[in-house]
Structures are given as structure tokens and as C-alpha cells.
C-alpha positions as CSV (number, residue, x, y, z in Angstrom):
1,M,-22.1,22.6,-12.5
2,P,-20.8,20.7,-15.5
3,C,-21.8,17.0,-15.8
4,H,-24.4,17.5,-13.0
5,N,-27.3,16.4,-15.1
6,Q,-25.6,14.0,-17.5
7,Q,-26.7,10.4,-17.6
8,M,-24.3,7.7,-16.8
9,N,-23.7,5.0,-19.3
10,S,-24.5,1.5,-18.0
11,V,-25.1,-2.1,-19.0
12,N,-28.0,-3.9,-17.5
13,S,-27.6,-7.2,-15.8
14,G,-31.3,-7.4,-15.5
15,P,-34.4,-5.1,-15.5
16,D,-33.9,-4.1,-11.9
17,H,-30.2,-4.3,-11.5
18,P,-28.2,-1.9,-13.7
19,V,-24.4,-2.3,-13.4
20,K,-22.5,1.0,-13.8
21,Q,-19.3,1.1,-15.9
22,V,-16.1,2.7,-14.9
23,R,-13.7,4.0,-17.6
24,F,-10.0,4.1,-17.2
25,A,-7.9,6.5,-19.3
26,N,-5.3,5.1,-21.7
27,S,-3.3,6.2,-24.7
28,G,-5.3,4.3,-27.2
29,G,-8.1,6.8,-27.6
30,V,-10.9,4.3,-26.6
31,P,-10.8,3.7,-22.9
32,P,-11.2,0.2,-21.6
33,V,-14.2,-0.5,-19.5
34,L,-14.2,-2.1,-16.0
35,S,-17.5,-3.1,-14.4
36,S,-17.9,-1.7,-10.9
37,S,-18.8,-5.2,-9.8
38,E,-15.2,-6.3,-10.3
39,P,-12.7,-5.7,-7.4
40,S,-10.7,-2.5,-7.4
41,D,-8.3,-1.2,-4.9
42,A,-5.7,1.6,-4.5
43,T,-2.8,-0.6,-5.7
44,T,-4.4,-1.4,-9.1
45,L,-2.8,0.5,-12.0
46,P,-5.2,1.0,-14.9
47,S,-2.5,1.4,-17.4
48,Q,-0.9,-0.8,-20.0
49,E,2.5,0.2,-18.6
50,N,3.6,-1.7,-15.6
51,L,5.1,0.9,-13.3
52,G,5.2,-1.4,-10.2
53,P,3.5,-1.3,-6.8
54,Q,5.0,2.0,-5.9
55,L,2.3,3.7,-8.0
56,K,-1.1,3.6,-6.3
57,L,-4.4,4.9,-7.7
58,L,-7.5,5.8,-5.8
59,P,-10.3,3.3,-6.5
60,L,-12.1,4.9,-9.4
61,N,-15.8,5.7,-9.1
62,D,-18.4,8.0,-10.7
63,Q,-17.7,10.8,-8.1
64,I,-14.0,10.9,-8.8
65,R,-14.5,10.6,-12.6
66,E,-16.9,13.6,-12.6
67,L,-14.4,15.7,-10.5
68,Q,-11.6,14.8,-13.0
69,T,-13.9,15.8,-15.9
70,I,-14.9,19.1,-14.4
71,I,-11.2,20.0,-13.7
72,R,-10.2,19.2,-17.3
73,D,-13.2,21.0,-18.9
74,K,-12.0,24.4,-20.3
75,T,-15.5,25.9,-19.8
76,T,-15.6,25.2,-16.1
77,S,-15.8,28.4,-14.0
78,R,-13.1,29.2,-11.6
79,G,-15.5,28.7,-8.6
80,D,-16.4,25.2,-9.8
81,F,-12.8,24.4,-10.6
82,V,-11.6,25.3,-7.1
83,F,-14.5,23.6,-5.4
84,C,-14.0,20.3,-7.3
85,A,-10.2,20.5,-7.0
86,D,-10.5,20.8,-3.2
87,R,-12.8,17.8,-3.1
88,L,-10.4,15.7,-5.1
89,I,-7.5,16.9,-3.0
90,R,-9.3,15.9,0.1
91,L,-9.8,12.4,-1.3
92,V,-6.1,12.0,-2.2
93,V,-5.0,13.3,1.2
94,E,-7.3,10.9,3.0
95,E,-5.9,8.0,1.0
96,G,-2.4,9.3,1.6
97,L,-2.9,9.1,5.3
98,N,-3.9,5.5,4.9
99,Q,-0.4,4.8,3.7
100,L,1.1,6.0,7.0
101,P,1.6,3.8,10.1
102,Y,-1.1,3.3,12.7
103,S,-0.9,1.4,16.0
104,E,-3.5,-0.5,17.9
105,C,-5.0,1.0,21.0
106,T,-7.9,0.6,23.5
107,V,-10.2,3.4,24.4
108,T,-13.1,3.6,26.9
109,T,-16.5,4.9,25.5
110,P,-18.9,7.1,27.5
111,T,-20.8,4.0,28.4
112,G,-17.7,2.3,29.9
113,Y,-17.3,-0.1,27.0
114,K,-13.7,-1.0,26.0
115,Y,-13.2,-0.4,22.3
116,E,-10.3,-1.9,20.4
117,G,-9.2,0.6,17.7
118,V,-6.2,2.2,16.1
119,K,-4.4,5.6,16.4
120,F,-2.4,7.6,14.0
121,E,1.3,7.5,14.8
122,R,3.1,10.8,15.2
123,G,6.2,11.8,13.3
124,N,4.8,12.9,9.9
125,C,4.9,16.2,8.0
126,G,3.8,17.7,4.7
127,V,6.0,19.3,2.1
128,S,4.4,21.3,-0.8
129,I,6.2,22.1,-4.0
130,M,5.4,25.7,-4.7
131,R,3.3,27.1,-6.2
132,S,0.7,24.6,-7.3
133,G,1.5,22.2,-4.4
134,E,0.3,24.9,-2.0
135,A,-3.3,24.2,-3.2
136,M,-3.1,20.9,-1.4
137,E,-2.0,22.3,2.0
138,Q,-5.4,23.1,3.3
139,G,-6.7,19.7,2.5
140,L,-3.9,18.2,4.6
141,R,-4.5,20.6,7.4
142,D,-8.2,19.8,7.4
143,C,-7.3,16.2,8.1
144,C,-4.3,16.8,10.4
145,R,-4.8,20.1,12.2
146,S,-1.4,20.4,13.8
147,I,0.8,18.8,11.1
148,R,3.9,20.8,10.1
149,I,4.3,21.7,6.5
150,G,7.6,22.6,4.7
151,K,8.0,24.2,1.3
152,I,10.2,23.8,-1.8
153,L,10.4,26.3,-4.6
154,I,11.7,24.9,-7.9
155,Q,11.7,26.7,-11.2
156,S,13.3,26.1,-14.6
157,D,16.6,27.8,-15.2
158,E,16.3,30.4,-18.0
159,E,19.5,29.3,-19.7
160,T,19.6,25.5,-19.3
161,Q,15.8,25.0,-18.8
162,K,16.6,22.5,-16.1
163,A,14.7,22.4,-12.8
164,K,16.6,24.5,-10.2
165,V,15.9,24.7,-6.4
166,Y,15.5,28.3,-5.3
167,Y,14.1,27.8,-1.8
168,A,13.6,25.0,0.7
169,K,12.3,25.1,4.3
170,F,11.5,22.0,6.3
171,P,10.9,21.1,10.0
172,P,14.4,20.7,11.6
173,D,13.8,17.0,12.3
174,V,12.4,16.2,8.9
175,Y,14.9,13.4,8.5
176,R,13.0,11.5,11.3
177,R,9.6,12.0,9.7
178,K,7.4,10.4,7.1
179,V,6.9,13.0,4.4
180,L,3.7,13.7,2.4
181,L,5.1,15.5,-0.7
182,M,2.4,17.5,-2.4
183,Y,2.4,18.3,-6.1
184,P,-0.9,18.1,-8.0
185,I,0.3,17.5,-11.6
186,L,3.0,15.1,-12.7
187,S,3.9,15.9,-16.3
188,T,7.6,15.2,-16.8
189,G,8.4,14.4,-13.2
190,N,11.5,16.6,-13.3
191,T,10.3,19.0,-10.6
192,V,9.4,16.2,-8.2
193,I,12.8,14.5,-8.8
194,E,14.6,17.7,-7.8
195,A,12.4,18.0,-4.7
196,V,13.1,14.5,-3.6
197,K,16.8,15.0,-4.1
198,V,16.6,18.0,-1.7
199,L,14.7,15.9,0.9
200,I,17.3,13.2,0.6
201,E,20.0,15.8,1.2
202,H,18.2,16.7,4.4
203,G,18.3,13.0,5.5
204,V,14.9,11.8,4.4
205,Q,14.8,8.3,3.1
206,P,12.9,7.8,-0.2
207,R,10.9,5.0,1.3
208,H,9.5,7.5,3.8
209,I,8.2,9.8,1.1
210,I,4.6,9.5,-0.2
211,L,4.0,11.7,-3.2
212,L,0.4,13.0,-3.3
213,S,-0.8,14.0,-6.8
214,L,-4.1,14.5,-8.6
215,F,-3.0,13.7,-12.2
216,S,0.0,12.0,-13.7
217,T,1.3,11.1,-17.1
218,P,2.9,7.6,-17.6
219,H,6.2,9.3,-18.4
220,G,6.1,11.4,-15.2
221,A,5.4,8.5,-12.9
222,K,7.9,6.3,-14.7
223,S,10.7,8.9,-14.5
224,I,10.2,9.3,-10.7
225,I,10.0,5.6,-10.0
226,Q,13.1,4.9,-12.1
227,E,15.0,7.5,-10.2
228,F,13.7,6.6,-6.7
229,P,12.4,3.0,-6.7
230,D,11.4,3.1,-3.0
231,I,9.1,6.2,-3.3
232,T,5.3,5.8,-3.2
233,I,3.2,7.8,-5.6
234,L,-0.5,8.2,-5.0
235,T,-2.7,9.8,-7.7
236,T,-6.2,9.6,-9.2
237,E,-5.4,9.1,-12.8
238,V,-2.6,8.2,-15.2
239,H,-3.2,9.7,-18.6
240,P,-0.9,10.9,-21.5
241,V,-2.3,14.4,-21.2
242,A,-2.1,16.1,-17.8
243,P,-4.1,19.2,-17.0
244,T,-1.1,21.5,-16.7
245,H,-3.3,24.5,-16.4
246,F,-4.2,23.5,-12.8
247,G,-2.1,26.0,-10.9
248,Q,-3.1,28.9,-13.0
249,R,-6.8,28.1,-12.8
250,Y,-6.7,27.3,-9.1
251,F,-5.0,30.6,-8.1
252,G,-6.7,32.7,-10.8
253,T,-3.6,33.6,-12.7
254,D,-4.6,32.2,-16.1
């Protein structure tokens, strides 16, 4: 597998305590460096462009960085590509579920102990934007076995080149649900904007939409947030160049 035996760059704080470095992509060619000893959370945006709190990034670590690299590498085999894409999708889905509401509860353990915990609130669904968004459906089902998933098909009009909705199918009560909208690559943002408009037409409030994505360009994220300031976008990386080959590589149509 690519990168499997590559050495990680590090700076040493002492002979026995090396500190790994995490690199964030930017448009300047030379990525800034953030030490892993500094705090990082899903609301920190490693971009010079301030896109607001609606854009959330997964905490970057060596594992995610390698998955991103393998997916972007043109020499990666399709088997490795799908394997790494599925791993990255699972991480995004898990973090997306953390954005949904939970409620406190008390359960009894097999030893009779009362445990104070939380439980996932019902009333959520997934919506994939066909076709590349379908690659994320299994990752969502792996985490939520009985979750309902709708679909939207959006393609560019041959004459106007504008995004056009050709198909939309949702749960009948989608307007009462929190929606995990799945689309792995945000390039221009036009496809997602059209999809959100369709959801709004079906009664879904933008603040109840969480967009799950693997890679985004600054322009794509900015376009979506400007159009829908209340939407939440969750991704692993904001970079001027998005791996737009994702759908073709994942489904083997390249």
C-alpha cells in the first residue's frame, strides 16, 4: 500500500520524546506546520479563509493524512483506493453522528450497576447525491443499521451547463428529520446547492442539514455557506485542488 513504509517527518523535543508534525493544506504551495502537541478539534479550520463555524474539519492526524494521500495518488490501485476511501468515509460518518442530538439515559449493567450514559435520538435520515454520494451509504449503514436513506440525482444540463435535478426520493416525513447529506467531493458547490434547495422544498430546514464530505475546495465550501448560512459542512480537508476523480475510481468507471 502506498505510504506504508514511508518515514514521518518530526521535530525532536528531546532524545526520547519526538513530536510529530501535522501538515495542513493551503494555497501557498508550502503547507504550514502544526505540532500535534497543540490543541485541535473538529471546529478548527486550517485555512487562511475564514468560512465560519459552519465548516468543521476532522482533527487531522497521521492516519487521516495517509488516507488522503493514497486517495489522491494516481498510482494507487483501485482495491487500495476503495479500501482507504471506505475508511475515510467511516471516520467522517462517525464525526457526523457526533453533530446529532443525544439525550441522557440510565441503564442497568449485568452486575446490577446503574450507569449514566447517553442515547442517540431518533428522527434522522441520510440522503446521498448520486452517484458518488452512494459510496458513503454503506459507511452510514454500518453505524446506523436501520437508518433510512433518500437519493437525489443531479446532472449538468447539456445546453446551459447548470445543475439540474432529475430525480429525488426521500422518506415521506423528511421535513421532521435531521438530514445527513452525503457527497464526497465539494468542488464548485453547485450540485450540493441544488440538492439543498430540493430538501428545503420538501420542508427540511437548512439548520437540520449536515453535509458529509471527504474533500472540499475553499470556493465550494464558501459558495454553500453563502447560500445557506445555517447549514453544517463536515469534511477532512479544504484544498484548492479536489480529487474530482473520486467517483470514477471508486466505482471503477475511470
